[in-house]
All heavy atoms as TSV, in Angstrom:
chain	resi	resn	atom	element	x	y	z
A	1	MET	N	N	-57.201	10.941	8.148
A	1	MET	CA	C	-56.863	9.554	7.981
A	1	MET	C	C	-57.271	8.786	9.237
A	1	MET	O	O	-57.174	9.312	10.341
A	1	MET	CB	C	-55.364	9.392	7.773
A	1	MET	CG	C	-54.883	9.885	6.437
A	1	MET	SD	S	-53.116	9.663	6.254
A	1	MET	CE	C	-52.614	11.326	6.645
A	2	LEU	N	N	-57.673	7.576	9.045
A	2	LEU	CA	C	-58.066	6.730	10.161
A	2	LEU	C	C	-57.090	5.579	10.334
A	2	LEU	O	O	-56.499	5.091	9.367
A	2	LEU	CB	C	-59.463	6.138	9.919
A	2	LEU	CG	C	-60.641	7.095	9.931
A	2	LEU	CD1	C	-61.915	6.338	9.589
A	2	LEU	CD2	C	-60.767	7.759	11.286
A	3	ALA	N	N	-56.934	5.164	11.574
A	3	ALA	CA	C	-56.156	3.971	11.895
A	3	ALA	C	C	-57.029	3.143	12.826
A	3	ALA	O	O	-57.489	3.630	13.851
A	3	ALA	CB	C	-54.841	4.337	12.570
A	4	LYS	N	N	-57.283	1.890	12.458
A	4	LYS	CA	C	-58.165	1.035	13.247
A	4	LYS	C	C	-57.372	0.293	14.316
A	4	LYS	O	O	-56.315	-0.261	14.059
A	4	LYS	CB	C	-58.855	0.011	12.342
A	4	LYS	CG	C	-59.868	-0.851	13.085
A	4	LYS	CD	C	-60.530	-1.829	12.136
A	4	LYS	CE	C	-61.613	-2.639	12.761
A	4	LYS	NZ	N	-61.351	-3.228	14.031
A	5	LEU	N	N	-57.897	0.301	15.533
A	5	LEU	CA	C	-57.305	-0.429	16.641
A	5	LEU	C	C	-57.767	-1.873	16.557
A	5	LEU	O	O	-58.960	-2.150	16.494
A	5	LEU	CB	C	-57.742	0.195	17.970
A	5	LEU	CG	C	-57.163	-0.402	19.238
A	5	LEU	CD1	C	-55.661	-0.166	19.299
A	5	LEU	CD2	C	-57.838	0.211	20.460
A	6	THR	N	N	-56.815	-2.817	16.567
A	6	THR	CA	C	-57.177	-4.236	16.475
A	6	THR	C	C	-57.510	-4.784	17.854
A	6	THR	O	O	-57.301	-4.128	18.878
A	6	THR	CB	C	-56.013	-5.072	15.884
A	6	THR	OG1	O	-54.956	-5.128	16.849
A	6	THR	CG2	C	-55.522	-4.491	14.573
A	7	SER	N	N	-57.979	-6.008	17.887
A	7	SER	CA	C	-58.317	-6.660	19.155
A	7	SER	C	C	-57.077	-6.889	20.024
A	7	SER	O	O	-57.185	-7.107	21.222
A	7	SER	CB	C	-59.015	-7.999	18.895
A	7	SER	OG	O	-58.153	-8.863	18.179
A	8	LYS	N	N	-55.890	-6.802	19.411
A	8	LYS	CA	C	-54.634	-6.961	20.144
A	8	LYS	C	C	-54.008	-5.608	20.478
A	8	LYS	O	O	-52.821	-5.502	20.760
A	8	LYS	CB	C	-53.652	-7.798	19.335
A	8	LYS	CG	C	-54.103	-9.235	19.145
A	8	LYS	CD	C	-53.063	-10.013	18.381
A	8	LYS	CE	C	-53.523	-11.447	18.203
A	8	LYS	NZ	N	-52.520	-12.240	17.499
A	9	ASN	N	N	-54.803	-4.542	20.442
A	9	ASN	CA	C	-54.349	-3.172	20.736
A	9	ASN	C	C	-53.215	-2.712	19.816
A	9	ASN	O	O	-52.300	-2.018	20.236
A	9	ASN	CB	C	-53.919	-3.024	22.198
A	9	ASN	CG	C	-55.098	-3.035	23.124
A	9	ASN	OD1	O	-56.199	-2.613	22.752
A	9	ASN	ND2	N	-54.911	-3.526	24.323
A	10	GLN	N	N	-53.290	-3.070	18.547
A	10	GLN	CA	C	-52.284	-2.664	17.584
A	10	GLN	C	C	-52.891	-1.689	16.590
A	10	GLN	O	O	-54.067	-1.806	16.237
A	10	GLN	CB	C	-51.739	-3.871	16.836
A	10	GLN	CG	C	-50.996	-4.838	17.727
A	10	GLN	CD	C	-50.548	-6.079	16.971
A	10	GLN	OE1	O	-51.122	-6.454	15.956
A	10	GLN	NE2	N	-49.502	-6.712	17.468
A	11	LEU	N	N	-52.073	-0.729	16.153
A	11	LEU	CA	C	-52.479	0.228	15.127
A	11	LEU	C	C	-51.525	0.106	13.945
A	11	LEU	O	O	-50.326	-0.081	14.142
A	11	LEU	CB	C	-52.382	1.664	15.643
A	11	LEU	CG	C	-53.382	2.134	16.665
A	11	LEU	CD1	C	-53.001	3.531	17.146
A	11	LEU	CD2	C	-54.773	2.160	16.081
A	12	THR	N	N	-52.063	0.248	12.758
A	12	THR	CA	C	-51.224	0.371	11.578
A	12	THR	C	C	-51.316	1.822	11.159
A	12	THR	O	O	-52.405	2.331	10.887
A	12	THR	CB	C	-51.706	-0.541	10.441
A	12	THR	OG1	O	-51.642	-1.897	10.901
A	12	THR	CG2	C	-50.843	-0.373	9.210
A	13	LEU	N	N	-50.170	2.484	11.138
A	13	LEU	CA	C	-50.168	3.893	10.775
A	13	LEU	C	C	-50.226	4.038	9.258
A	13	LEU	O	O	-49.559	3.293	8.539
A	13	LEU	CB	C	-48.925	4.577	11.334
A	13	LEU	CG	C	-48.803	4.516	12.864
A	13	LEU	CD1	C	-47.484	5.121	13.311
A	13	LEU	CD2	C	-49.972	5.211	13.522
A	14	PRO	N	N	-50.988	5.007	8.782
A	14	PRO	CA	C	-51.101	5.199	7.329
A	14	PRO	C	C	-49.742	5.500	6.687
A	14	PRO	O	O	-48.907	6.198	7.268
A	14	PRO	CB	C	-52.027	6.408	7.212
A	14	PRO	CG	C	-52.787	6.440	8.493
A	14	PRO	CD	C	-51.837	5.926	9.530
A	15	LYS	N	N	-49.548	4.963	5.510
A	15	LYS	CA	C	-48.299	5.143	4.776
A	15	LYS	C	C	-47.977	6.622	4.573
A	15	LYS	O	O	-46.832	7.046	4.679
A	15	LYS	CB	C	-48.404	4.434	3.422
A	15	LYS	CG	C	-47.107	4.269	2.702
A	15	LYS	CD	C	-47.316	3.468	1.436
A	15	LYS	CE	C	-46.066	2.705	1.092
A	15	LYS	NZ	N	-46.255	1.842	-0.069
A	16	ALA	N	N	-49.004	7.421	4.308
A	16	ALA	CA	C	-48.803	8.854	4.077
A	16	ALA	C	C	-48.210	9.544	5.308
A	16	ALA	O	O	-47.460	10.511	5.184
A	16	ALA	CB	C	-50.117	9.515	3.690
A	17	VAL	N	N	-48.524	9.058	6.490
A	17	VAL	CA	C	-47.977	9.627	7.723
A	17	VAL	C	C	-46.531	9.182	7.913
A	17	VAL	O	O	-45.663	9.950	8.333
A	17	VAL	CB	C	-48.819	9.198	8.946
A	17	VAL	CG1	C	-48.144	9.585	10.246
A	17	VAL	CG2	C	-50.210	9.793	8.870
A	18	MET	N	N	-46.253	7.943	7.583
A	18	MET	CA	C	-44.940	7.360	7.838
A	18	MET	C	C	-43.864	7.795	6.845
A	18	MET	O	O	-42.686	7.522	7.053
A	18	MET	CB	C	-45.036	5.838	7.876
A	18	MET	CG	C	-45.848	5.313	9.049
A	18	MET	SD	S	-45.295	5.948	10.649
A	18	MET	CE	C	-43.628	5.331	10.719
A	19	VAL	N	N	-44.238	8.492	5.804
A	19	VAL	CA	C	-43.264	8.972	4.814
A	19	VAL	C	C	-42.161	9.791	5.488
A	19	VAL	O	O	-40.992	9.686	5.132
A	19	VAL	CB	C	-43.973	9.810	3.716
A	19	VAL	CG1	C	-42.986	10.585	2.880
A	19	VAL	CG2	C	-44.818	8.904	2.843
A	20	ASP	N	N	-42.524	10.582	6.482
A	20	ASP	CA	C	-41.548	11.422	7.170
A	20	ASP	C	C	-40.755	10.677	8.241
A	20	ASP	O	O	-39.871	11.253	8.867
A	20	ASP	CB	C	-42.250	12.611	7.833
A	20	ASP	CG	C	-42.861	13.558	6.824
A	20	ASP	OD1	O	-42.339	13.638	5.688
A	20	ASP	OD2	O	-43.856	14.219	7.157
A	21	PHE	N	N	-41.067	9.399	8.481
A	21	PHE	CA	C	-40.434	8.644	9.550
A	21	PHE	C	C	-39.881	7.315	9.054
A	21	PHE	O	O	-39.907	6.318	9.758
A	21	PHE	CB	C	-41.449	8.391	10.683
A	21	PHE	CG	C	-42.056	9.648	11.220
A	21	PHE	CD1	C	-43.320	10.050	10.808
A	21	PHE	CD2	C	-41.361	10.441	12.118
A	21	PHE	CE1	C	-43.878	11.217	11.293
A	21	PHE	CE2	C	-41.910	11.604	12.611
A	21	PHE	CZ	C	-43.171	12.000	12.195
A	22	GLN	N	N	-39.336	7.284	7.855
A	22	GLN	CA	C	-38.895	6.040	7.246
A	22	GLN	C	C	-37.741	5.382	7.995
A	22	GLN	O	O	-37.600	4.167	7.971
A	22	GLN	CB	C	-38.519	6.271	5.790
A	22	GLN	CG	C	-39.734	6.586	4.940
A	22	GLN	CD	C	-39.379	6.827	3.497
A	22	GLN	OE1	O	-38.235	6.710	3.094
A	22	GLN	NE2	N	-40.369	7.170	2.695
A	23	ASP	N	N	-36.915	6.174	8.680
A	23	ASP	CA	C	-35.766	5.592	9.383
A	23	ASP	C	C	-36.065	5.331	10.854
A	23	ASP	O	O	-35.163	5.043	11.633
A	23	ASP	CB	C	-34.549	6.508	9.248
A	23	ASP	CG	C	-34.768	7.868	9.901
A	23	ASP	OD1	O	-35.933	8.290	10.031
A	23	ASP	OD2	O	-33.769	8.509	10.281
A	24	VAL	N	N	-37.329	5.418	11.257
A	24	VAL	CA	C	-37.715	5.248	12.659
A	24	VAL	C	C	-38.331	3.869	12.873
A	24	VAL	O	O	-39.232	3.469	12.150
A	24	VAL	CB	C	-38.728	6.341	13.086
A	24	VAL	CG1	C	-39.177	6.126	14.512
A	24	VAL	CG2	C	-38.127	7.720	12.904
A	25	ASP	N	N	-37.828	3.144	13.880
A	25	ASP	CA	C	-38.381	1.841	14.235
A	25	ASP	C	C	-39.158	1.882	15.541
A	25	ASP	O	O	-39.972	1.012	15.809
A	25	ASP	CB	C	-37.264	0.800	14.364
A	25	ASP	CG	C	-36.630	0.456	13.031
A	25	ASP	OD1	O	-37.356	0.416	12.016
A	25	ASP	OD2	O	-35.411	0.229	12.997
A	26	TYR	N	N	-38.875	2.881	16.392
A	26	TYR	CA	C	-39.513	2.967	17.703
A	26	TYR	C	C	-40.094	4.352	17.936
A	26	TYR	O	O	-39.539	5.351	17.480
A	26	TYR	CB	C	-38.492	2.666	18.817
A	26	TYR	CG	C	-38.012	1.243	18.806
A	26	TYR	CD1	C	-36.882	0.867	18.099
A	26	TYR	CD2	C	-38.703	0.262	19.502
A	26	TYR	CE1	C	-36.442	-0.434	18.074
A	26	TYR	CE2	C	-38.273	-1.056	19.482
A	26	TYR	CZ	C	-37.144	-1.390	18.781
A	26	TYR	OH	O	-36.717	-2.695	18.759
A	27	PHE	N	N	-41.201	4.370	18.660
A	27	PHE	CA	C	-41.843	5.620	19.050
A	27	PHE	C	C	-42.116	5.584	20.551
A	27	PHE	O	O	-42.512	4.554	21.091
A	27	PHE	CB	C	-43.189	5.793	18.327
A	27	PHE	CG	C	-43.057	6.053	16.853
A	27	PHE	CD1	C	-42.964	5.007	15.958
A	27	PHE	CD2	C	-43.025	7.346	16.363
A	27	PHE	CE1	C	-42.841	5.239	14.601
A	27	PHE	CE2	C	-42.906	7.588	15.009
A	27	PHE	CZ	C	-42.816	6.532	14.127
A	28	ASP	N	N	-41.911	6.726	21.214
A	28	ASP	CA	C	-42.326	6.887	22.599
A	28	ASP	C	C	-43.812	7.227	22.539
A	28	ASP	O	O	-44.226	8.091	21.757
A	28	ASP	CB	C	-41.537	8.018	23.260
A	28	ASP	CG	C	-41.951	8.229	24.689
A	28	ASP	OD1	O	-41.945	7.254	25.461
A	28	ASP	OD2	O	-42.295	9.375	25.043
A	29	VAL	N	N	-44.627	6.559	23.336
A	29	VAL	CA	C	-46.073	6.746	23.297
A	29	VAL	C	C	-46.528	7.375	24.604
A	29	VAL	O	O	-46.241	6.852	25.678
A	29	VAL	CB	C	-46.804	5.400	23.083
A	29	VAL	CG1	C	-48.303	5.614	22.983
A	29	VAL	CG2	C	-46.280	4.700	21.843
A	30	THR	N	N	-47.221	8.500	24.508
A	30	THR	CA	C	-47.775	9.163	25.688
A	30	THR	C	C	-49.217	9.560	25.411
A	30	THR	O	O	-49.646	9.634	24.260
A	30	THR	CB	C	-46.972	10.426	26.064
A	30	THR	OG1	O	-46.948	11.315	24.941
A	30	THR	CG2	C	-45.555	10.092	26.479
A	31	ALA	N	N	-49.952	9.787	26.488
A	31	ALA	CA	C	-51.323	10.300	26.383
A	31	ALA	C	C	-51.313	11.715	26.935
A	31	ALA	O	O	-50.862	11.950	28.049
A	31	ALA	CB	C	-52.279	9.414	27.170
A	32	GLU	N	N	-51.786	12.654	26.136
A	32	GLU	CA	C	-51.816	14.057	26.536
A	32	GLU	C	C	-53.160	14.661	26.152
A	32	GLU	O	O	-53.484	14.746	24.974
A	32	GLU	CB	C	-50.683	14.839	25.867
A	32	GLU	CG	C	-49.299	14.403	26.269
A	32	GLU	CD	C	-48.202	15.148	25.528
A	32	GLU	OE1	O	-48.508	16.118	24.799
A	32	GLU	OE2	O	-47.036	14.749	25.665
A	33	GLY	N	N	-53.921	15.060	27.151
A	33	GLY	CA	C	-55.186	15.741	26.877
A	33	GLY	C	C	-56.132	14.951	25.995
A	33	GLY	O	O	-56.752	15.514	25.099
A	34	GLY	N	N	-56.244	13.648	26.236
A	34	GLY	CA	C	-57.149	12.829	25.444
A	34	GLY	C	C	-56.617	12.438	24.074
A	34	GLY	O	O	-57.347	11.907	23.247
A	35	ARG	N	N	-55.351	12.689	23.833
A	35	ARG	CA	C	-54.725	12.339	22.555
A	35	ARG	C	C	-53.584	11.359	22.787
A	35	ARG	O	O	-52.931	11.380	23.824
A	35	ARG	CB	C	-54.143	13.577	21.868
A	35	ARG	CG	C	-55.171	14.579	21.447
A	35	ARG	CD	C	-54.470	15.821	20.906
A	35	ARG	NE	N	-55.430	16.830	20.544
A	35	ARG	CZ	C	-55.601	17.263	19.303
A	35	ARG	NH1	N	-54.855	16.800	18.334
A	35	ARG	NH2	N	-56.512	18.176	19.050
A	36	VAL	N	N	-53.341	10.535	21.808
A	36	VAL	CA	C	-52.177	9.647	21.827
A	36	VAL	C	C	-51.093	10.359	21.026
A	36	VAL	O	O	-51.309	10.739	19.883
A	36	VAL	CB	C	-52.490	8.275	21.199
A	36	VAL	CG1	C	-51.237	7.425	21.118
A	36	VAL	CG2	C	-53.583	7.576	21.991
A	37	VAL	N	N	-49.930	10.541	21.647
A	37	VAL	CA	C	-48.834	11.258	21.001
A	37	VAL	C	C	-47.681	10.284	20.776
A	37	VAL	O	O	-47.222	9.620	21.707
A	37	VAL	CB	C	-48.357	12.442	21.874
A	37	VAL	CG1	C	-47.186	13.155	21.220
A	37	VAL	CG2	C	-49.513	13.396	22.138
A	38	LEU	N	N	-47.232	10.189	19.535
A	38	LEU	CA	C	-46.097	9.342	19.172
A	38	LEU	C	C	-44.898	10.238	18.884
A	38	LEU	O	O	-44.989	11.147	18.065
A	38	LEU	CB	C	-46.409	8.520	17.918
A	38	LEU	CG	C	-47.627	7.611	17.973
A	38	LEU	CD1	C	-47.863	6.972	16.610
A	38	LEU	CD2	C	-47.449	6.558	19.036
A	39	THR	N	N	-43.786	9.966	19.560
A	39	THR	CA	C	-42.567	10.738	19.347
A	39	THR	C	C	-41.474	9.782	18.884
A	39	THR	O	O	-41.189	8.791	19.567
A	39	THR	CB	C	-42.132	11.427	20.662
A	39	THR	OG1	O	-43.219	12.219	21.141
A	39	THR	CG2	C	-40.918	12.310	20.439
A	40	PRO	N	N	-40.859	10.050	17.729
A	40	PRO	CA	C	-39.814	9.164	17.225
A	40	PRO	C	C	-38.656	9.055	18.214
A	40	PRO	O	O	-38.267	10.041	18.844
A	40	PRO	CB	C	-39.339	9.838	15.935
A	40	PRO	CG	C	-40.374	10.841	15.598
A	40	PRO	CD	C	-41.072	11.199	16.858
A	41	VAL	N	N	-38.133	7.841	18.347
A	41	VAL	CA	C	-36.995	7.580	19.229
A	41	VAL	C	C	-35.914	6.900	18.408
A	41	VAL	O	O	-36.187	5.932	17.695
A	41	VAL	CB	C	-37.404	6.666	20.410
A	41	VAL	CG1	C	-36.191	6.295	21.243
A	41	VAL	CG2	C	-38.471	7.323	21.259
A	42	HIS	N	N	-34.719	7.426	18.506
A	42	HIS	CA	C	-33.575	6.802	17.836
A	42	HIS	C	C	-32.723	6.169	18.925
A	42	HIS	O	O	-32.092	6.867	19.717
A	42	HIS	CB	C	-32.775	7.841	17.045
A	42	HIS	CG	C	-33.568	8.448	15.931
A	42	HIS	ND1	N	-33.757	7.813	14.727
A	42	HIS	CD2	C	-34.255	9.610	15.855
A	42	HIS	CE1	C	-34.507	8.572	13.949
A	42	HIS	NE2	N	-34.821	9.663	14.610
A	43	LEU	N	N	-32.732	4.854	18.989
A	43	LEU	CA	C	-31.979	4.136	20.012
A	43	LEU	C	C	-30.494	4.151	19.668
A	43	LEU	O	O	-30.116	4.001	18.512
A	43	LEU	CB	C	-32.476	2.694	20.122
A	43	LEU	CG	C	-33.946	2.527	20.496
A	43	LEU	CD1	C	-34.323	1.057	20.491
A	43	LEU	CD2	C	-34.219	3.136	21.860
A	44	ALA	N	N	-29.684	4.314	20.696
A	44	ALA	CA	C	-28.236	4.312	20.492
A	44	ALA	C	C	-27.758	2.892	20.217
A	44	ALA	O	O	-28.174	1.952	20.877
A	44	ALA	CB	C	-27.544	4.868	21.726
A	45	ARG	N	N	-26.913	2.759	19.268
A	45	ARG	CA	C	-26.318	1.461	18.961
A	45	ARG	C	C	-25.284	1.135	20.031
A	45	ARG	O	O	-24.717	2.035	20.650
A	45	ARG	CB	C	-25.661	1.499	17.584
A	45	ARG	CG	C	-26.657	1.701	16.463
A	45	ARG	CD	C	-25.926	1.541	15.130
A	45	ARG	NE	N	-26.821	1.588	14.020
A	45	ARG	CZ	C	-27.483	0.526	13.544
A	45	ARG	NH1	N	-27.327	-0.642	14.099
A	45	ARG	NH2	N	-28.283	0.643	12.512
A	46	PRO	N	N	-25.020	-0.153	20.255
A	46	PRO	CA	C	-24.045	-0.533	21.283
A	46	PRO	C	C	-22.698	0.157	21.121
A	46	PRO	O	O	-22.081	0.552	22.102
A	46	PRO	CB	C	-23.916	-2.046	21.105
A	46	PRO	CG	C	-25.214	-2.464	20.498
A	46	PRO	CD	C	-25.635	-1.318	19.629
A	47	ASP	N	N	-22.238	0.330	19.889
A	47	ASP	CA	C	-20.952	0.992	19.665
A	47	ASP	C	C	-20.981	2.438	20.154
A	47	ASP	O	O	-20.004	2.939	20.709
A	47	ASP	CB	C	-20.559	0.955	18.189
A	47	ASP	CG	C	-20.249	-0.445	17.705
A	47	ASP	OD1	O	-19.950	-1.316	18.555
A	47	ASP	OD2	O	-20.307	-0.671	16.487
A	48	ALA	N	N	-22.124	3.107	19.954
A	48	ALA	CA	C	-22.260	4.492	20.403
A	48	ALA	C	C	-22.251	4.562	21.926
A	48	ALA	O	O	-21.667	5.475	22.514
A	48	ALA	CB	C	-23.542	5.101	19.849
A	49	VAL	N	N	-22.882	3.579	22.566
A	49	VAL	CA	C	-22.894	3.529	24.034
A	49	VAL	C	C	-21.480	3.291	24.549
A	49	VAL	O	O	-21.020	3.969	25.481
A	49	VAL	CB	C	-23.859	2.439	24.540
A	49	VAL	CG1	C	-23.748	2.275	26.045
A	49	VAL	CG2	C	-25.293	2.775	24.139
A	50	ARG	N	N	-20.783	2.348	23.945
A	50	ARG	CA	C	-19.401	2.065	24.368
A	50	ARG	C	C	-18.511	3.302	24.196
A	50	ARG	O	O	-17.675	3.614	25.050
A	50	ARG	CB	C	-18.836	0.893	23.582
A	50	ARG	CG	C	-19.406	-0.444	23.998
A	50	ARG	CD	C	-18.718	-1.602	23.270
A	50	ARG	NE	N	-19.419	-2.827	23.518
A	50	ARG	CZ	C	-20.362	-3.346	22.717
A	50	ARG	NH1	N	-20.675	-2.741	21.582
A	50	ARG	NH2	N	-20.973	-4.468	23.022
A	51	ALA	N	N	-18.682	4.004	23.092
A	51	ALA	CA	C	-17.883	5.206	22.841
A	51	ALA	C	C	-18.177	6.276	23.888
A	51	ALA	O	O	-17.258	6.938	24.379
A	51	ALA	CB	C	-18.165	5.740	21.432
A	52	LYS	N	N	-19.447	6.439	24.248
A	52	LYS	CA	C	-19.817	7.436	25.250
A	52	LYS	C	C	-19.237	7.064	26.612
A	52	LYS	O	O	-18.711	7.929	27.325
A	52	LYS	CB	C	-21.342	7.566	25.334
A	52	LYS	CG	C	-21.812	8.635	26.278
A	52	LYS	CD	C	-21.384	10.012	25.808
A	52	LYS	CE	C	-21.968	11.105	26.683
A	52	LYS	NZ	N	-21.540	12.429	26.290
A	53	LEU	N	N	-19.314	5.786	26.989
A	53	LEU	CA	C	-18.741	5.337	28.257
A	53	LEU	C	C	-17.235	5.591	28.272
A	53	LEU	O	O	-16.680	6.060	29.279
A	53	LEU	CB	C	-19.032	3.853	28.490
A	53	LEU	CG	C	-20.487	3.503	28.793
A	53	LEU	CD1	C	-20.665	1.988	28.836
A	53	LEU	CD2	C	-20.955	4.138	30.086
A	54	SER	N	N	-16.568	5.317	27.178
A	54	SER	CA	C	-15.129	5.549	27.076
A	54	SER	C	C	-14.823	7.041	27.205
A	54	SER	O	O	-13.888	7.440	27.906
A	54	SER	CB	C	-14.605	5.015	25.741
A	54	SER	OG	O	-13.235	5.277	25.611
A	55	GLU	N	N	-15.609	7.849	26.545
A	55	GLU	CA	C	-15.445	9.303	26.608
A	55	GLU	C	C	-15.578	9.809	28.045
A	55	GLU	O	O	-14.887	10.741	28.455
A	55	GLU	CB	C	-16.509	9.962	25.713
A	55	GLU	CG	C	-16.527	11.464	25.720
A	55	GLU	CD	C	-17.693	12.002	24.908
A	55	GLU	OE1	O	-17.932	11.491	23.787
A	55	GLU	OE2	O	-18.380	12.903	25.397
A	56	LEU	N	N	-16.457	9.176	28.817
A	56	LEU	CA	C	-16.681	9.562	30.209
A	56	LEU	C	C	-15.673	8.915	31.161
A	56	LEU	O	O	-15.705	9.160	32.372
A	56	LEU	CB	C	-18.101	9.188	30.637
A	56	LEU	CG	C	-19.228	9.937	29.933
A	56	LEU	CD1	C	-20.574	9.334	30.296
A	56	LEU	CD2	C	-19.184	11.425	30.280
A	57	GLY	N	N	-14.807	8.051	30.626
A	57	GLY	CA	C	-13.806	7.395	31.454
A	57	GLY	C	C	-14.359	6.255	32.289
A	57	GLY	O	O	-13.798	5.894	33.318
A	58	ILE	N	N	-15.467	5.677	31.848
A	58	ILE	CA	C	-16.089	4.566	32.567
A	58	ILE	C	C	-15.668	3.260	31.896
A	58	ILE	O	O	-15.881	3.080	30.697
A	58	ILE	CB	C	-17.625	4.710	32.570
A	58	ILE	CG1	C	-18.020	6.004	33.278
A	58	ILE	CG2	C	-18.281	3.499	33.225
A	58	ILE	CD1	C	-19.487	6.355	33.153
A	59	CYS	N	N	-15.089	2.364	32.683
A	59	CYS	CA	C	-14.622	1.088	32.120
A	59	CYS	C	C	-15.525	-0.057	32.590
A	59	CYS	O	O	-16.418	0.128	33.410
A	59	CYS	CB	C	-13.170	0.827	32.514
A	59	CYS	SG	S	-12.944	0.524	34.274
A	60	GLU	N	N	-15.261	-1.236	32.070
A	60	GLU	CA	C	-16.062	-2.421	32.389
A	60	GLU	C	C	-16.055	-2.724	33.893
A	60	GLU	O	O	-17.078	-3.092	34.470
A	60	GLU	CB	C	-15.543	-3.622	31.599
A	60	GLU	CG	C	-16.441	-4.833	31.684
A	60	GLU	CD	C	-15.991	-5.959	30.769
A	60	GLU	OE1	O	-15.334	-5.688	29.746
A	60	GLU	OE2	O	-16.313	-7.114	31.095
A	61	ALA	N	N	-14.921	-2.526	34.524
A	61	ALA	CA	C	-14.820	-2.774	35.967
A	61	ALA	C	C	-15.715	-1.807	36.756
A	61	ALA	O	O	-16.316	-2.189	37.765
A	61	ALA	CB	C	-13.372	-2.644	36.421
A	62	ASP	N	N	-15.813	-0.559	36.290
A	62	ASP	CA	C	-16.687	0.422	36.946
A	62	ASP	C	C	-18.145	-0.026	36.875
A	62	ASP	O	O	-18.890	0.087	37.851
A	62	ASP	CB	C	-16.556	1.802	36.292
A	62	ASP	CG	C	-15.163	2.402	36.439
A	62	ASP	OD1	O	-14.502	2.136	37.468
A	62	ASP	OD2	O	-14.750	3.134	35.518
A	63	VAL	N	N	-18.532	-0.536	35.723
A	63	VAL	CA	C	-19.911	-0.999	35.539
A	63	VAL	C	C	-20.173	-2.201	36.438
A	63	VAL	O	O	-21.203	-2.265	37.126
A	63	VAL	CB	C	-20.193	-1.346	34.057
A	63	VAL	CG1	C	-21.576	-1.958	33.894
A	63	VAL	CG2	C	-20.052	-0.102	33.188
A	64	ALA	N	N	-19.242	-3.148	36.485
A	64	ALA	CA	C	-19.402	-4.330	37.335
A	64	ALA	C	C	-19.518	-3.930	38.806
A	64	ALA	O	O	-20.353	-4.459	39.541
A	64	ALA	CB	C	-18.238	-5.286	37.134
A	65	GLN	N	N	-18.708	-2.964	39.210
A	65	GLN	CA	C	-18.761	-2.483	40.595
A	65	GLN	C	C	-20.112	-1.814	40.888
A	65	GLN	O	O	-20.688	-2.023	41.957
A	65	GLN	CB	C	-17.621	-1.499	40.836
A	65	GLN	CG	C	-17.533	-0.994	42.249
A	65	GLN	CD	C	-16.386	0.004	42.433
A	65	GLN	OE1	O	-15.699	0.353	41.494
A	65	GLN	NE2	N	-16.215	0.455	43.665
A	66	ALA	N	N	-20.606	-1.037	39.971
A	66	ALA	CA	C	-21.898	-0.364	40.160
A	66	ALA	C	C	-23.030	-1.376	40.248
A	66	ALA	O	O	-23.942	-1.241	41.078
A	66	ALA	CB	C	-22.145	0.620	39.018
A	67	VAL	N	N	-22.990	-2.405	39.426
A	67	VAL	CA	C	-24.016	-3.452	39.461
A	67	VAL	C	C	-23.963	-4.199	40.788
A	67	VAL	O	O	-24.996	-4.448	41.420
A	67	VAL	CB	C	-23.877	-4.423	38.263
A	67	VAL	CG1	C	-24.758	-5.639	38.428
A	67	VAL	CG2	C	-24.178	-3.694	36.951
A	68	ALA	N	N	-22.774	-4.536	41.232
A	68	ALA	CA	C	-22.614	-5.227	42.506
A	68	ALA	C	C	-23.162	-4.372	43.651
A	68	ALA	O	O	-23.853	-4.866	44.553
A	68	ALA	CB	C	-21.153	-5.582	42.759
A	69	TRP	N	N	-22.866	-3.077	43.619
A	69	TRP	CA	C	-23.350	-2.161	44.652
A	69	TRP	C	C	-24.883	-2.116	44.644
A	69	TRP	O	O	-25.526	-2.173	45.678
A	69	TRP	CB	C	-22.781	-0.760	44.430
A	69	TRP	CG	C	-23.370	0.250	45.347
A	69	TRP	CD1	C	-22.966	0.546	46.613
A	69	TRP	CD2	C	-24.480	1.102	45.067
A	69	TRP	NE1	N	-23.759	1.521	47.148
A	69	TRP	CE2	C	-24.712	1.895	46.218
A	69	TRP	CE3	C	-25.314	1.284	43.961
A	69	TRP	CZ2	C	-25.728	2.833	46.292
A	69	TRP	CZ3	C	-26.324	2.223	44.038
A	69	TRP	CH2	C	-26.520	2.976	45.194
A	70	ALA	N	N	-25.480	-2.013	43.448
A	70	ALA	CA	C	-26.931	-1.894	43.326
A	70	ALA	C	C	-27.630	-3.166	43.787
A	70	ALA	O	O	-28.736	-3.114	44.328
A	70	ALA	CB	C	-27.309	-1.581	41.884
A	71	ARG	N	N	-27.001	-4.307	43.596
A	71	ARG	CA	C	-27.627	-5.590	43.968
A	71	ARG	C	C	-27.505	-5.896	45.470
A	71	ARG	O	O	-28.173	-6.781	45.963
A	71	ARG	CB	C	-27.009	-6.724	43.154
A	71	ARG	CG	C	-27.434	-6.664	41.702
A	71	ARG	CD	C	-26.883	-7.804	40.912
A	71	ARG	NE	N	-27.400	-7.767	39.561
A	71	ARG	CZ	C	-26.901	-8.474	38.561
A	71	ARG	NH1	N	-25.880	-9.280	38.760
A	71	ARG	NH2	N	-27.436	-8.392	37.367
A	72	LYS	N	N	-26.653	-5.180	46.170
A	72	LYS	CA	C	-26.486	-5.397	47.602
A	72	LYS	C	C	-27.755	-5.102	48.393
A	72	LYS	O	O	-28.056	-5.784	49.336
A	72	LYS	CB	C	-25.355	-4.525	48.167
A	72	LYS	CG	C	-24.005	-5.158	48.092
A	72	LYS	CD	C	-23.028	-4.455	49.006
A	72	LYS	CE	C	-22.520	-3.178	48.371
A	72	LYS	NZ	N	-21.454	-2.554	49.145
A	73	GLY	N	N	-28.471	-4.040	47.980
A	73	GLY	CA	C	-29.628	-3.554	48.725
A	73	GLY	C	C	-30.762	-4.467	48.670
A	73	GLY	O	O	-31.516	-4.875	49.391
């Protein structure tokens, strides 16, 4: 199957390839040995991030403190 590169550096992937990736909106793109490799990425939803932070015992004040510390430098 072929995919044509447009003047805006965009590719349209063939439908037959995308059948296995119907729930994927983002791909990590790398170049390996002269090939372009697309790896599906499932981004965490904000609720999942909040749940993970809570699980780790990190609160909003901790995040604000970390941001303030990072901006000092």
